[in-house]
C-alpha positions as a Markdown table, in Angstrom:
| # | Residue | x | y | z |
|---|---|---|---|---|
| 1 | Met | 20.5 | 5.0 | 19.4 |
| 2 | Thr | 16.7 | 4.8 | 20.1 |
| 3 | Arg | 13.7 | 3.5 | 18.2 |
| 4 | Asp | 10.0 | 4.1 | 18.9 |
| 5 | Met | 7.3 | 1.7 | 17.8 |
| 6 | Ile | 3.8 | 0.6 | 18.5 |
| 7 | Cys | 3.5 | -3.0 | 19.7 |
| 8 | Val | 1.1 | -5.2 | 17.7 |
| 9 | Ser | 1.2 | -8.3 | 19.9 |
| 10 | Cys | -2.2 | -7.5 | 21.4 |
| 11 | Pro | -5.0 | -5.0 | 21.0 |
| 12 | Ile | -3.6 | -2.6 | 23.6 |
| 13 | Gly | -1.0 | -1.2 | 21.2 |
| 14 | Cys | 1.6 | 0.0 | 23.7 |
| 15 | Ala | 4.0 | 2.8 | 22.6 |
| 16 | Leu | 7.4 | 1.2 | 23.0 |
| 17 | His | 10.7 | 2.9 | 23.4 |
| 18 | Val | 13.8 | 0.8 | 22.5 |
| 19 | Glu | 17.4 | 1.7 | 23.3 |
| 20 | Leu | 20.0 | 0.1 | 21.1 |
| 21 | Asp | 23.8 | 0.1 | 21.2 |
| 22 | Asp | 25.9 | 1.0 | 18.2 |
| 23 | Ala | 25.9 | -2.6 | 17.0 |
| 24 | Gly | 22.1 | -2.8 | 17.0 |
| 25 | Lys | 21.9 | -4.9 | 20.2 |
| 26 | Val | 18.8 | -4.1 | 22.4 |
| 27 | Leu | 19.8 | -2.5 | 25.7 |
| 28 | Ser | 16.4 | -1.8 | 27.1 |
| 29 | Val | 12.7 | -1.7 | 26.2 |
| 30 | Ser | 10.2 | 0.5 | 28.0 |
| 31 | Gly | 6.5 | 1.3 | 27.5 |
| 32 | Asn | 5.3 | -2.3 | 27.4 |
| 33 | Thr | 2.6 | -3.5 | 29.7 |
| 34 | Cys | 3.5 | -7.2 | 29.2 |
| 35 | Lys | 6.4 | -9.5 | 28.3 |
| 36 | Arg | 5.0 | -10.0 | 24.8 |
| 37 | Gly | 5.7 | -6.3 | 24.1 |
| 38 | Glu | 9.2 | -6.6 | 25.2 |
| 39 | Gln | 9.8 | -9.7 | 23.0 |
| 40 | Tyr | 8.1 | -8.0 | 20.1 |
| 41 | Ala | 10.4 | -5.0 | 20.4 |
| 42 | Ile | 13.5 | -7.2 | 20.6 |
| 43 | Asp | 12.4 | -9.3 | 17.6 |
| 44 | Glu | 11.5 | -6.3 | 15.5 |
| 45 | Cys | 14.8 | -4.6 | 16.1 |
| 46 | Thr | 17.0 | -7.7 | 15.6 |
| 47 | Asn | 15.2 | -9.9 | 13.1 |
| 48 | Pro | 11.9 | -8.5 | 11.8 |
| 49 | Val | 9.7 | -11.0 | 10.1 |
| 50 | Arg | 6.4 | -10.7 | 8.2 |
| 51 | Met | 3.7 | -13.0 | 6.7 |
| 52 | Leu | 3.5 | -12.4 | 2.9 |
| 53 | Thr | 0.2 | -12.5 | 1.1 |
| 54 | Ser | -0.2 | -12.3 | -2.6 |
| 55 | Thr | -1.7 | -14.0 | -5.6 |
| 56 | Val | -0.4 | -16.6 | -8.1 |
| 57 | Arg | -1.6 | -16.8 | -11.7 |
| 58 | Val | -3.7 | -19.9 | -12.6 |
| 59 | Asn | -4.0 | -21.8 | -15.9 |
| 60 | Gly | -7.3 | -23.4 | -16.6 |
| 61 | Gly | -9.2 | -22.0 | -13.7 |
| 62 | Lys | -12.5 | -20.1 | -13.3 |
| 63 | Leu | -10.5 | -17.2 | -12.0 |
| 64 | Pro | -7.1 | -16.0 | -13.3 |
| 65 | Val | -5.4 | -16.0 | -9.9 |
| 66 | Val | -5.5 | -17.8 | -6.6 |
| 67 | Pro | -4.7 | -16.0 | -3.3 |
| 68 | Val | -1.6 | -17.3 | -1.4 |
| 69 | Lys | 0.3 | -16.7 | 1.8 |
| 70 | Thr | 3.5 | -17.9 | 3.4 |
| 71 | Ser | 3.2 | -20.8 | 5.8 |
| 72 | Val | 5.3 | -19.0 | 8.4 |
| 73 | Pro | 6.6 | -15.5 | 8.7 |
| 74 | Ile | 9.7 | -14.7 | 6.5 |
| 75 | Pro | 12.5 | -12.3 | 7.0 |
| 76 | Lys | 11.5 | -8.7 | 6.1 |
| 77 | Gly | 14.6 | -8.4 | 3.9 |
| 78 | Lys | 13.5 | -11.3 | 1.7 |
| 79 | Met | 10.1 | -9.9 | 0.8 |
| 80 | Phe | 11.0 | -8.5 | -2.6 |
| 81 | Glu | 12.9 | -11.6 | -3.6 |
| 82 | Cys | 9.9 | -13.8 | -2.5 |
| 83 | Met | 7.5 | -11.6 | -4.4 |
| 84 | Ala | 9.6 | -12.0 | -7.6 |
| 85 | Ala | 9.4 | -15.8 | -7.2 |
| 86 | Ile | 5.6 | -15.6 | -6.7 |
| 87 | Asn | 5.2 | -13.3 | -9.7 |
| 88 | Asn | 7.0 | -15.9 | -11.9 |
| 89 | Glu | 4.9 | -18.8 | -10.7 |
| 90 | Val | 1.9 | -20.1 | -12.8 |
| 91 | Ala | -0.2 | -22.9 | -11.2 |
| 92 | Asp | -2.5 | -25.3 | -13.0 |
| 93 | Ala | -6.1 | -25.8 | -11.9 |
| 94 | Pro | -7.5 | -27.4 | -9.9 |
| 95 | Ile | -6.0 | -26.0 | -6.8 |
| 96 | Lys | -7.2 | -26.9 | -3.3 |
| 97 | Leu | -7.0 | -24.8 | -0.1 |
| 98 | Gly | -3.6 | -25.5 | 1.5 |
| 99 | Asp | -1.9 | -26.7 | -1.6 |
| 100 | Val | 1.8 | -25.9 | -1.6 |
| 101 | Leu | 2.5 | -23.9 | -4.8 |
| 102 | Ile | 6.1 | -23.0 | -4.0 |
| 103 | Ala | 8.1 | -25.1 | -1.5 |
| 104 | Asn | 10.8 | -23.3 | 0.6 |
| 105 | Val | 10.4 | -20.1 | -1.3 |
| 106 | Cys | 13.9 | -18.4 | -1.7 |
| 107 | Asp | 15.4 | -20.7 | 1.0 |
| 108 | Thr | 13.3 | -19.1 | 3.8 |
| 109 | Gly | 11.9 | -22.3 | 5.1 |
| 110 | Ala | 8.4 | -21.0 | 4.2 |
| 111 | Asp | 6.1 | -22.5 | 1.6 |
| 112 | Ile | 3.7 | -20.5 | -0.5 |
| 113 | Val | 0.3 | -22.1 | 0.1 |
| 114 | Ala | -3.1 | -21.5 | -1.6 |
| 115 | Thr | -5.7 | -19.8 | 0.6 |
| 116 | Asn | -8.7 | -20.6 | -1.6 |
| 117 | Glu | -9.8 | -23.2 | -4.2 |
| 118 | Ile | -9.7 | -22.7 | -7.9 |
């Protein structure tokens, strides 16, 4: 099995070609110009993670929502579960930049933190 992707580890944007065995184990990576590209391909094929950004509703603020993000990347497969948790959250103003609004969201080890003040 093969998988083609574009590396986003640096601005070069190498076209990577990844060969996988039937179990999904990476056999080889080609097309990368640096080691970061090889590691990106391995991580993306075996355990893809993403930063999640969204908004949380606010009670008593000048604005109805505050922008938020995860403190660390979370497993791609947990994105919809984490979004459901965020959509159910309502925070009370005042909120400061960096405030943790949801700790350890969906047991991912990531916190949902405010990226602005309300």
